[in-house]
PyMOL CGO cylinders between C-alpha atoms (Angstrom):
from pymol import cmd
from pymol.cgo import CYLINDER

trace = [
    CYLINDER, 103.16, 88.86, 84.00, 104.57, 92.37, 83.77, 0.3, 1, 1, 1, 1, 1, 1,
    CYLINDER, 104.57, 92.37, 83.77, 106.82, 93.63, 80.97, 0.3, 1, 1, 1, 1, 1, 1,
    CYLINDER, 106.82, 93.63, 80.97, 110.12, 94.45, 82.66, 0.3, 1, 1, 1, 1, 1, 1,
    CYLINDER, 110.12, 94.45, 82.66, 111.13, 97.36, 80.39, 0.3, 1, 1, 1, 1, 1, 1,
    CYLINDER, 111.13, 97.36, 80.39, 111.29, 100.71, 82.28, 0.3, 1, 1, 1, 1, 1, 1,
    CYLINDER, 111.29, 100.71, 82.28, 111.13, 99.14, 85.70, 0.3, 1, 1, 1, 1, 1, 1,
    CYLINDER, 111.13, 99.14, 85.70, 113.78, 98.50, 88.31, 0.3, 1, 1, 1, 1, 1, 1,
    CYLINDER, 113.78, 98.50, 88.31, 114.30, 94.89, 89.44, 0.3, 1, 1, 1, 1, 1, 1,
    CYLINDER, 114.30, 94.89, 89.44, 112.46, 95.49, 92.71, 0.3, 1, 1, 1, 1, 1, 1,
    CYLINDER, 112.46, 95.49, 92.71, 109.55, 97.33, 91.03, 0.3, 1, 1, 1, 1, 1, 1,
    CYLINDER, 109.55, 97.33, 91.03, 109.21, 94.43, 88.50, 0.3, 1, 1, 1, 1, 1, 1,
    CYLINDER, 109.21, 94.43, 88.50, 109.41, 91.76, 91.23, 0.3, 1, 1, 1, 1, 1, 1,
    CYLINDER, 109.41, 91.76, 91.23, 106.69, 93.49, 93.26, 0.3, 1, 1, 1, 1, 1, 1,
    CYLINDER, 106.69, 93.49, 93.26, 104.42, 93.80, 90.18, 0.3, 1, 1, 1, 1, 1, 1,
    CYLINDER, 104.42, 93.80, 90.18, 104.93, 90.16, 89.30, 0.3, 1, 1, 1, 1, 1, 1,
    CYLINDER, 104.93, 90.16, 89.30, 104.04, 88.98, 92.72, 0.3, 1, 1, 1, 1, 1, 1,
    CYLINDER, 104.04, 88.98, 92.72, 100.84, 91.16, 92.81, 0.3, 1, 1, 1, 1, 1, 1,
    CYLINDER, 100.84, 91.16, 92.81, 99.80, 89.93, 89.34, 0.3, 1, 1, 1, 1, 1, 1,
    CYLINDER, 99.80, 89.93, 89.34, 100.50, 86.30, 90.20, 0.3, 1, 1, 1, 1, 1, 1,
    CYLINDER, 100.50, 86.30, 90.20, 97.65, 85.69, 92.59, 0.3, 1, 1, 1, 1, 1, 1,
    CYLINDER, 97.65, 85.69, 92.59, 99.74, 83.61, 94.85, 0.3, 1, 1, 1, 1, 1, 1,
    CYLINDER, 99.74, 83.61, 94.85, 101.98, 86.23, 96.34, 0.3, 1, 1, 1, 1, 1, 1,
    CYLINDER, 101.98, 86.23, 96.34, 102.75, 84.35, 99.48, 0.3, 1, 1, 1, 1, 1, 1,
    CYLINDER, 102.75, 84.35, 99.48, 104.34, 81.41, 97.66, 0.3, 1, 1, 1, 1, 1, 1,
    CYLINDER, 104.34, 81.41, 97.66, 107.24, 83.57, 96.33, 0.3, 1, 1, 1, 1, 1, 1,
    CYLINDER, 107.24, 83.57, 96.33, 107.80, 86.23, 98.91, 0.3, 1, 1, 1, 1, 1, 1,
    CYLINDER, 107.80, 86.23, 98.91, 109.06, 89.84, 98.36, 0.3, 1, 1, 1, 1, 1, 1,
    CYLINDER, 109.06, 89.84, 98.36, 112.45, 90.26, 96.79, 0.3, 1, 1, 1, 1, 1, 1,
    CYLINDER, 112.45, 90.26, 96.79, 114.30, 92.49, 99.19, 0.3, 1, 1, 1, 1, 1, 1,
    CYLINDER, 114.30, 92.49, 99.19, 117.94, 92.14, 98.00, 0.3, 1, 1, 1, 1, 1, 1,
    CYLINDER, 117.94, 92.14, 98.00, 118.61, 92.59, 94.19, 0.3, 1, 1, 1, 1, 1, 1,
    CYLINDER, 118.61, 92.59, 94.19, 121.60, 90.24, 94.56, 0.3, 1, 1, 1, 1, 1, 1,
    CYLINDER, 121.60, 90.24, 94.56, 119.12, 87.43, 95.28, 0.3, 1, 1, 1, 1, 1, 1,
    CYLINDER, 119.12, 87.43, 95.28, 117.18, 87.80, 91.99, 0.3, 1, 1, 1, 1, 1, 1,
    CYLINDER, 117.18, 87.80, 91.99, 118.20, 84.43, 90.68, 0.3, 1, 1, 1, 1, 1, 1,
    CYLINDER, 118.20, 84.43, 90.68, 117.06, 82.54, 93.76, 0.3, 1, 1, 1, 1, 1, 1,
    CYLINDER, 117.06, 82.54, 93.76, 113.78, 84.48, 93.79, 0.3, 1, 1, 1, 1, 1, 1,
    CYLINDER, 113.78, 84.48, 93.79, 113.24, 83.82, 90.00, 0.3, 1, 1, 1, 1, 1, 1,
    CYLINDER, 113.24, 83.82, 90.00, 113.97, 80.16, 90.43, 0.3, 1, 1, 1, 1, 1, 1,
    CYLINDER, 113.97, 80.16, 90.43, 110.81, 79.92, 92.53, 0.3, 1, 1, 1, 1, 1, 1,
    CYLINDER, 110.81, 79.92, 92.53, 108.80, 80.89, 89.52, 0.3, 1, 1, 1, 1, 1, 1,
    CYLINDER, 108.80, 80.89, 89.52, 110.44, 78.44, 87.11, 0.3, 1, 1, 1, 1, 1, 1,
    CYLINDER, 110.44, 78.44, 87.11, 109.65, 75.58, 89.57, 0.3, 1, 1, 1, 1, 1, 1,
    CYLINDER, 109.65, 75.58, 89.57, 106.06, 76.64, 90.34, 0.3, 1, 1, 1, 1, 1, 1,
    CYLINDER, 106.06, 76.64, 90.34, 102.92, 75.41, 88.65, 0.3, 1, 1, 1, 1, 1, 1,
    CYLINDER, 102.92, 75.41, 88.65, 101.64, 76.48, 86.18, 0.3, 1, 1, 1, 1, 1, 1,
    CYLINDER, 101.64, 76.48, 86.18, 104.85, 78.22, 85.19, 0.3, 1, 1, 1, 1, 1, 1,
    CYLINDER, 104.85, 78.22, 85.19, 107.01, 75.16, 85.17, 0.3, 1, 1, 1, 1, 1, 1,
    CYLINDER, 107.01, 75.16, 85.17, 104.95, 73.49, 82.45, 0.3, 1, 1, 1, 1, 1, 1,
    CYLINDER, 104.95, 73.49, 82.45, 105.80, 76.48, 80.19, 0.3, 1, 1, 1, 1, 1, 1,
    CYLINDER, 105.80, 76.48, 80.19, 109.55, 75.76, 80.59, 0.3, 1, 1, 1, 1, 1, 1,
    CYLINDER, 109.55, 75.76, 80.59, 110.78, 79.31, 81.28, 0.3, 1, 1, 1, 1, 1, 1,
    CYLINDER, 110.78, 79.31, 81.28, 114.49, 79.85, 81.10, 0.3, 1, 1, 1, 1, 1, 1,
    CYLINDER, 114.49, 79.85, 81.10, 116.65, 79.03, 84.08, 0.3, 1, 1, 1, 1, 1, 1,
    CYLINDER, 116.65, 79.03, 84.08, 117.61, 82.25, 85.85, 0.3, 1, 1, 1, 1, 1, 1,
    CYLINDER, 117.61, 82.25, 85.85, 120.96, 80.87, 86.81, 0.3, 1, 1, 1, 1, 1, 1,
    CYLINDER, 120.96, 80.87, 86.81, 121.99, 80.91, 83.16, 0.3, 1, 1, 1, 1, 1, 1,
    CYLINDER, 121.99, 80.91, 83.16, 121.80, 84.73, 83.11, 0.3, 1, 1, 1, 1, 1, 1,
    CYLINDER, 121.80, 84.73, 83.11, 123.82, 87.44, 84.68, 0.3, 1, 1, 1, 1, 1, 1,
    CYLINDER, 123.82, 87.44, 84.68, 121.38, 90.16, 84.01, 0.3, 1, 1, 1, 1, 1, 1,
    CYLINDER, 121.38, 90.16, 84.01, 117.96, 89.96, 85.54, 0.3, 1, 1, 1, 1, 1, 1,
    CYLINDER, 117.96, 89.96, 85.54, 116.41, 91.97, 82.76, 0.3, 1, 1, 1, 1, 1, 1,
    CYLINDER, 116.41, 91.97, 82.76, 117.61, 89.69, 80.07, 0.3, 1, 1, 1, 1, 1, 1,
    CYLINDER, 117.61, 89.69, 80.07, 116.09, 86.72, 81.91, 0.3, 1, 1, 1, 1, 1, 1,
    CYLINDER, 116.09, 86.72, 81.91, 112.85, 88.66, 82.52, 0.3, 1, 1, 1, 1, 1, 1,
    CYLINDER, 112.85, 88.66, 82.52, 112.59, 89.61, 78.81, 0.3, 1, 1, 1, 1, 1, 1,
    CYLINDER, 112.59, 89.61, 78.81, 112.80, 86.00, 77.91, 0.3, 1, 1, 1, 1, 1, 1,
    CYLINDER, 112.80, 86.00, 77.91, 110.69, 84.62, 80.68, 0.3, 1, 1, 1, 1, 1, 1,
    CYLINDER, 110.69, 84.62, 80.68, 107.75, 87.08, 80.84, 0.3, 1, 1, 1, 1, 1, 1,
    CYLINDER, 107.75, 87.08, 80.84, 106.21, 86.29, 77.40, 0.3, 1, 1, 1, 1, 1, 1,
    CYLINDER, 106.21, 86.29, 77.40, 106.23, 82.56, 78.41, 0.3, 1, 1, 1, 1, 1, 1,
    CYLINDER, 106.23, 82.56, 78.41, 104.55, 83.41, 81.66, 0.3, 1, 1, 1, 1, 1, 1,
    CYLINDER, 104.55, 83.41, 81.66, 102.02, 85.83, 80.20, 0.3, 1, 1, 1, 1, 1, 1,
    CYLINDER, 102.02, 85.83, 80.20, 98.44, 84.88, 81.10, 0.3, 1, 1, 1, 1, 1, 1,
    CYLINDER, 98.44, 84.88, 81.10, 99.57, 82.35, 83.65, 0.3, 1, 1, 1, 1, 1, 1,
    CYLINDER, 99.57, 82.35, 83.65, 98.99, 82.37, 87.39, 0.3, 1, 1, 1, 1, 1, 1,
]
cmd.load_cgo(trace, "trace")
């Protein structure tokens, strides 16, 4: 996973998809307003779900969610 610091949401989402190894499963985030729906795909997907990442719908700020989620997803995918 990619550290979200210093990146825009769309940059981070693109980098995450490319590093995931299964880019087609999640699709490209095109509208920043849809970040929670897009992120929910990761928290439901294997092997990420078994790490119990935080629910993106419990966050208003994508970066706060990403900062909590990316360490849990590091080395996965």
